[in-house]
N, C-alpha and C positions, 0 to 999 in steps of 0.2 A: 030484608031478612032472608029471603030466598037465595039471594046472591051470595051472602055470607055463608049460608049452610052448604052451598055448592063448593065454595072454596075449602070448607072444612073437610068435606068428603073426598076431595081430590088432593089433599095435602100429602106431601111426600112423607113416608114413614121415617122415623128418626134414624133407623139403622137400615142400610141397604148394602147389598153385596158389592164388593169392590171398593167400598169406602175405606179411607184411612182412619183407624181408630186407635185409642189409647187404652191400655189395660190398667185397671186400678183395683186394689184391694181383693185380689184373688186368694181365696182361702187355701192355705197350705203352700202358696207360691209367693212368698213376699218379694222374691228377687225380680218378679215380673211387674212390680208396681212402677207404672210410668212407661212401660215398654210400648213401643209403637209397632203396629202391624196392619195387616189388611184383612178385612172381613171377607171370609171365604163363603160362609153359609150362615143363615139366620132362620131359626124356626119360630114363626110368630105364635104358634100354639104353646110351645114349652118355654119360649123366651131364651133358648140356649144358642150360643154362637160358636162358630169355628173360625179361628184367627191364625193367620200366617204371620209370625213375628219376623218380618223382613228377611225371610228365607232362612232363618236360623233354626226355627222350631215351629211346628203347627200344634196349637193347643185347641182342644175340643171341650164342648159342654161348659163353656164359660157363661155364667149367668148374664143376662142383659144388663143388670144394674152395675156390673163390673166393667162395662165397656162404654166408653165415651167417644163420640165422634171427634176426630181431630180437627182443630180449627185450621182452615187454609192459611198458609204462610204467605204474606204479601211478597211480590217480586223483589222489593228492596231488601227484605230480610234475607231472601235466598241469596242475593248477590253478596250481602255482607257476610253470610255464613260461608259462601264459596271463597271469598277473600280471606276470611279468617282461617279456613282450612289451608289455603295456599300459604298463608303467612306462617302457620304452624310448621308446614313442611320446610319452609325456608329456614325457620329457626332450628328445626331438627338437623337440617343439612349443615347449617353453620356450626351447630354444636359438634356434629361428627367431624367436620373439617378442622375445627379447633382441637379436638382430641387427637386427630391424625398429626396435625402440626406440632402439638405438644409432645407426641411420641417421637416425631422426628428430632425435635430440639433435644429431647432426652438422649436419644441415640447419638446425636452430634456431640453433646456434652460428654457422653461416656467415651466415645471414640477419641474426642479431643483430649480427654483426660489420659487415655491410654497412649496417644501419640506424644503428649507432653511428657508422660512418664518415660517412654522410650527415648525421647530426645534428651531427657535429663540423664538417663543411663548412658547414652552415647557420649554426651559431654563429659561425664565422669570418667568413662573409659579413655577418652582422648586426653583429658587432663592427666590421668594416671600414666599414660604412655609418654606424654611430654615430660613429666617429672622424672620418669625412669630413664629417659634417654637424654636428659639435659646435659650431663657431663660428656656423654659420647658425642653429642652434636657439637659441643664447644671444642672438643679435642679434634674432631674431623675438620671443622672450619679453620682452626689454628694450624693444623697440619698442611692443609691445602695452601694457606697463605704463606707458610714458610717454604713450601716446595716451589711456589711461584717466585718467591724472592731469590731462592738459591738455584732455580732452574733444574731441580731434581725431577726428571721425567718419571723415573720408576716410582719414587715416593708419591708423586702427584697422581699417577695412574692408579696406584693402590688406594689412595684416599678417595678418589672419585668413585671407584668401584664400591668401597664400603659405604660411601654417602648415598649412592643410588640404591644400594641394598636396604639401607635404613629407611629411606623415603618410600620404599615399597611396602612398608609395614601397614597393615590394615587400618590401624587407628591413626598412625602418624600421617598417612596420606590424606586423611579427612580433617586434619587439623587446620585451623585458620592460618591464612598467609602471614598474619602478624607474627606468629611464633617461628615461622620457617623462612621468612623473607631474607634474612641475612645469610643463612646457610645456602639457600638456593642461589642467591646472587654470587657468592663465592664459587659455588659449584659450576654455574654457567661460565664464569670467567675462566675457571680452571679447565673446563672442557674445551673452550675456545683456544686457549693457549696450547693445550695438549694436541689439539687438531693441527694447529700451525706447526708445532714441533714435529708431528708425525709426517706432515707434508714435506717439511725440510729434510727430514731423515730419509723419506722415500726418494726425494730428488737426489740426495747425496748418495744413496745406495745405487740409484740408476747410473749416476756418473761413475761411481766406483766400478760397477759392473761393466760399463762401457770401456773404462780405462783398462780393466782386467782383460776384456776381450781384445783390446788393442795390443796389450802387452803380450798376450798369447797368440797374436796373429789371426784371431777370428774376425776382426773388424779392421777397416782401413784407418790408418793414422794420417788424417788430412793435415796435421800440423807438422809432420816430418818434412825435413828438407833433404835435398840431394846429398850434401856433405854428411848429414846424419846417417843417411842410408849407407853411404860408403863406409862410415865408421862401424855400423852394425855388421856390414859384410866382413870387414876386417876382423871384428870380434867374434865372428861365427855365431851371431845371435839370430838364428833362423826365424824365431817367432817375430822379432821386430822387423826383420827383412820382409817377412810375409806381409806384415801390416803396411809397410812402405810400398810394396809392389801392388797391394790392393788399392792404395791411394794413387795409383797410376804414375808413380815417379819414374822418370826416364832411366833407361838402362844402356843408352848409347853414348853417354857422355864420356869424355876423356879427362885424365888427370891434368892439372894445371902446373905440374912441376917440371914440364918439359920432356917427361918420359913417355907421354901419350899412352898411359895405361888405361885399360877399360875396367869396368867394375868386376869383370870375370878375372882379369889379372889380379885384382886386389883379393878376390876370394881364393885364388889358387896359389898365391905367392908362397905361403908357408906350408903348403899341403904335405911336402915331403919331410917337414920337420916334426909333424905330429906323430905321436906314438900310435902305431897300427892298432885299430880296435878301440882306441880311447874315445871318451865322450866328445872331445874337441874334434877328433877326426870325423866322427859321425855327424856332428853339427856342421862342420865345413862342407861335407858332402851334401847335406840337406840344403845348405845355402846355394851351392852350385846347381842343384836340381831346380830350386826355385827360379834361379836366373835363366836356366835353360827353358823352363816352362814359360817364362816371361819373354821369350824370343830374343834374348840377348845374343850378340854376335860372339859366340863362344870361341871362335878361332881367329878373332882379330889379332893383329900384330902390333907391337909397340914401336917405339922409335928405333930400337935395335932389331926389329923384325922378329920378335919372339912372340909366340902364342902364350896363352896362360900355362899350358903344359910345359913348354920350354922354360918359362920363368920359374915354375915350381921345381923342375929338375936342376936348373942352375942354382937356385937358392938352396936346394937340399944338399948340394955338395957331391962328394964321391959316392958312387953306387946309388944315387937318388933315383936313377931310372929303374932300379929293381924295387922301389918302394911300392907297397900295395896301393897307395893313393893314386899313382900314375895309371895303374890298371883300372881303378874305379872311375877316374876321370875320362879315360878313353871309352868306357862303357856308356858314358853320358854323351859321347860325341865330341869330346875335346881332343884335338890332335896337335902334334908338333907342327912347326911351320913346314917341314919337308912333307909330312903326310897330308897337310892341308893343301899344299901345292899340287901333290899328286891327285888328290880328290878333285881339285878344281879342274885339272886337265883330263879327268876321266880315267886316269890310270889306276891300277890296283894299288892299294895302300900297303906299304911295306912295314910290317910289325917286327922286323928282325931286331931293331934297336931296343925293343921292349925288354930283351934279356941281355943287351949289350951295354956298352958304356954310354954315358951321356955325351951328346954331341955339342961341342962349343959352337956358338953362333957368331958369325962375322958381323961387325957393325956396319959394313958397307959392301954388299956383294957387287961383283963386277958384271955378272950376266945372270940371266934367269933361265938357263937351260935346265931341263929336268933330268936328273941322272936315272940310269937304269935301276930297277929295284934291287938286283943282286949286288950292285956296287954302292948301295946306300951307306954302308958302314965306313967306306973310304972316301966319300964325297967331300971335297974341300968346302970350307965355309963360303967361298966366293960364289959357289954354284947353288946356294939356297935360293929358291924362287921367291919372288916378291908377291905376297897375297894382297889384293886391294883391300884397303880399310873400309869398314862400314861406317857410315855417318849417321 
């Protein structure tokens, strides 16, 4: 009995500071029913308590009969509660993620709807453009095909330009290849043929330009032959003569008719027959200048020992020595046989015959003595000197 009484005296009071308690049936505060808190103070005399409701509120003067000590929760219960809390958060997280994903899907659907709408509008525009240009595309394709068959380059070039301009249209350029494959195929063929035509025309123009340069003497005529050059010299065609000389045709050849004429003889043969100041006279003088520049032997003699000047005077007939062409030829260094002989011997050249009569040339001189300058007008034919021929 004594031992039991001692236990009763030392028993722990029902409410102790720091204990976890549960508030029940507080007068005027029904919302606190079942709230948990911590006992902050307890007055044994008055039986009033002060409770901290888990840090949210501190209530005072709570009667003792409204406070129950909270039963300690087993560890297994705490673990289950913790797991339950974590599971709730996961559920909430999944709900939030689901809402976010649903929002994304909604935006994708909205944007997809807008894109589909824009695509439909684009398709409608393209179809409208194709319908509006259907006849034009057919005409262009037919025009190019006809131009290809007929070889009409101007018509083909115009059709190609119109087709390319049509295909640059904003909506036509975005059309499917199915609608434009035929037109594009004909266009590529036409462009290829036109390019080939342009290349041939360019080549033809270059050939024509080169031939024109040859015709005008600006380029060498490598196809010209020596007989042709002699004919051009005879015709006083100084442009063709220039082309032949640029081709390095020889100027030292002799005629094959037995007269042993040089090309200079051929150039001067009819000099005294030309009308003074005429176009032919000027062309002939230009030909002689070209031959002089080409280093032709301008004072070579023929079979009858005549220089080109002698031949011109003889061909010109009476008073040919007074012809202005003789004076022009002498300015270029062309001399009579007598003057050439005097120059070869280092004597002064006698120009007295320039205003006198033409001197007849003997076919076979007997001696080669050189007459005195003052007796040149009466020198017999047999005394005309022999000038060595140039080979």
